[in-house]
N, C-alpha and C positions, 0 to 999 in steps of 0.2 A: 504494500500500500504506500502511496505517496500523498503529500499534502494536497488537498483538494480545494481549488478556489471557490467552488460552489458547494456549500455544505448541505447536508440532508436536514439539519436542524439548527434552529436559533433559540428554541426553548425546550425544556426537558420533555414536555408532552409530545413534541415532534419525534423524539427518540423512542420514548417508552410506549407510545400509543395508549397510555393509561387513561381510563375514564374516572379514576379516583383522584380528582384534582380539586384544589381550593385556591381562590385568588381574591386578594383584598388589599387595596391601598399600597401597591408596590411590593407585595409579598405573594409568591405563588408556591404551592406545595403539590408535588406529584408522587404518587405511589407506583412503583414498578413491580410487576408480578415476576415470579420465577420464570426462567427460560433463557433462550439465546437472544442476544441483542448485539447488533452491529450497526454502526452509524458514523458519519462525520458530523462535525458541529462547529459553529462559531456562535457562542452564546451572547444574547443581547442584554443579559443581566448577570450579576454575580451569582454563582451557584455553590451551595454546600451540599455535597453528596454524602449521605449517611449509609454506611455499609453494615448490615446486621450480621451476615454470615460470610465466611471466606468464599471468594469466587475466583475461578480461573479467568484471568483477564489479560488482553493485549491492549496497551494504551499508549498513545503519544499525544502530548499536549504542548503546543507551541514548539514543536520539534519534529524532525524526521526520524528520531530514534524511538523505537517501540520497546517499551518495558513489558516483559512477559512474566507471569507468575500469579500466585494467589494474592488478591487484595485481602488484608487481614480483617477478621471479624471485629465487630464493635469499633469501627474506625470511621473517620471522616476525611474528605478531601475538599479543598477550597479551589474553585476555578473562577477567576475574576472575569468580568465582562470583557468581551472581545477575544478571549482565548479561543484558538482553533485547535481542533484535534480529531483523532479517530479512535474509536473504541470497538473492541470485540470481546464479549464476555458471556459467560454462562452463569446467570444468577441462580443460586441455590435456594434463595428465599426472597421474600418481598424486600425491596429497598425503598429508600425515601430520599427525595431531592427537594431542597428549598432554594428558590430563586428570590433574590432581593434586588430591587432597582437601586442604582447608585444614590438617588435622592433619599430613598427610605433608609439606606444604610448610613448615610451622612446624618440623618435625623436621629437614628438610634444611637449613634456614637458621639453625638455633639457634646455630651457632658463627660465623656471619657477623655482624660488628658492625652491619651495615645491617639484618639480619634481613629481615622482609617489607616494610620501608619501600618505598614507591613501587609496590607491586604491587596496590594496591586499585583502580586505575583502568584503563580500557581503553586499550591502546596499539596504534595501527594498524600496518600492515605496514611493517617497516623492514629494511634490509639485514642479513643474517646468513649469510654464505657458509659459515662453519664448521658451523653448525647444519644448513644444507641439505646439506652434504657428508655429515655423519653421518646425516641423514635419508634420503638416497639408499641408503646401506648398510643401514639398518634396513628400509626399504621392500622392498628386494631380499630380505632375510631373511624378512620376513613373508609375502611373496608366494610364494616358491619353497621355503621350508623346507628340511629339517625344523626345527621351532621349538626354539630353544635359549633357555630362559627367562632364564638368567643373562645371555646376550648381549643380549637384548631389553631387560631392565631396565637393564643397564649403559649401553647406547647411549642409551636414553631419558633417563637421568639426565644424560648428557653433553650431549645436545641441550637439555635443560631448563636446564642451567647456562649454556649460550650464550645461550638465550632470555631468562633472567632479567636478564642484563647489558643486553640490548636494552630490555627492559621498564622497567628502572630509569633508564638513562642514554642510551638511543638508540645505544649502542656495544656491539658483541658482546663478551662475556667469553670470549676464547679465549686459552689458554695462560696464562702468568704475568701477573699484574696489571701494567699500565703506569702505575699511579698514581705521580705524582712524577717520572716519566721525562720527559726533554726531548721536546717535541712531535714533533720530526722522528724521533727514535729510536723513539718510540711508534708512529709511522707505519711505520717499518721493521719493527718487531716484528709489527705487524698484517699487513703484506704477507707476511712470512715464514710466518706461521701459515696463511694462506689458500693459499699457493703451495708448501707443503712437498713436494708430489708432483712438482714441476717441477724443471728444471735451473737452480737458483739461482746467480747470480753476484753478487759484490760490486757490480759496475757496475749490474746490474739493480735490486738492492735500493736502492742509493744513488739511482738515478733515481726510484724510487717514493717515496722520502723527500725528494726535492728537495735532495740533498746531493751533494758530490763523493765519489768512492770513498775518497780518503785521509781526508777529514773524517769520513765514516761510520765507517771502521775505528777511528779514534782516539776519537771520541765514543761509539761503541758499547761499546767495552771500558770506558770511563770510567763509563758508565751501568749496564752489566749485569755487569761484572767478568769478561766472557768475550770472546774474539775472535768475529767474526761466524760463522765456520764451526764453531767449537766449540758455539756456541748452536744453530745449525741442526742439527748432528748430534744434540744432546740432544733437541730437539723431534721429530726424525724417529724416534728410538728410543722416545720416549714414545708416539708415535702407533702405532708398530708393536706395542708392548706391548698397547695397547687392541684393535687389530685381530686379535690372536692369539685373542681370545675367539670369533671367528667361524670355526668349524672348516671351513666351506665354502670359505674363502679359502686358496689354496695359499701357501706361504712365498714363492714367486716373485711372486705377485700382491701380497702385502703389501709386499714389497720395492719393487715398482714404484709402488704407491700412496703409499709414504712417501718416494720420491725417491732410493732407493739404486740404485747402478748394477747390482747383481746380488744374487741370493739369498745368495751366498757373502760378498759385501761386508757385507750386513746382518748375517749370522750372526756374522762376526768382530767387528764393532763391538758387537753386542747382547751377546755372551758376555763381552766385556771390561767392558761397563757393568754388567750385571746378575748376572754370575757363573754364568749358565746359558745354554744355547743357546735360540733361539726354539722349536725342536722340544721341548726338555725343559720349557720353561715352559708350553707348550700342553698 
């Protein structure tokens, strides 16, 4: 294959042929079903591609060099507006693409001191487990409906926020910033964010950060101002607040997804934190 002056596609839906699409105010979302996909493209918007499962892919972006191999699972790639390329892949599961117009991106990043810096270049697939987690939830919503436009836009922006961190730094922007944090504590924070839905223990978190449990507890509070489990509880409650927007999820499902032991456990902590119950906030 060689670089083609006349592309097959300028937007994702041209490539995927998907009917599971959403568009609003400079933001477009496309769900791609499993199967073979071959196309050339010159995108008219910025694109964040969310890869849920590993896929055998041949890809060239702004180059005549074709990279071949498996794109990693739970990863994202950033393709800026005007990028031209060719792709041939065998998707093993549903994938998600988010297109954002330059004007909308500028608006979304206007209060960020970095702004759109670092977003003008193609960034190949890099690990982004939080973006993939949100992507799975959004794919399920798009495929099985009914469509809640507020939920789709909110989840799309959350995925985009994660992806922009990867595009700029190679590290996913999940939860509070870890800038200036001790590297081992930053590793602990990242581990917590990815594993919120699991049964976390100080020993497990400490192991992931290559620390002893006692060292972790002392250093964690010194760096964050909170004990380990006070921080974990806060992050679980924030995730629950986001998931409440998807009315197809029961409160028990949300409690399980966020790592609470039960619906009643989540409700008690949620009410104490936000002043209203999950049911009332929904």
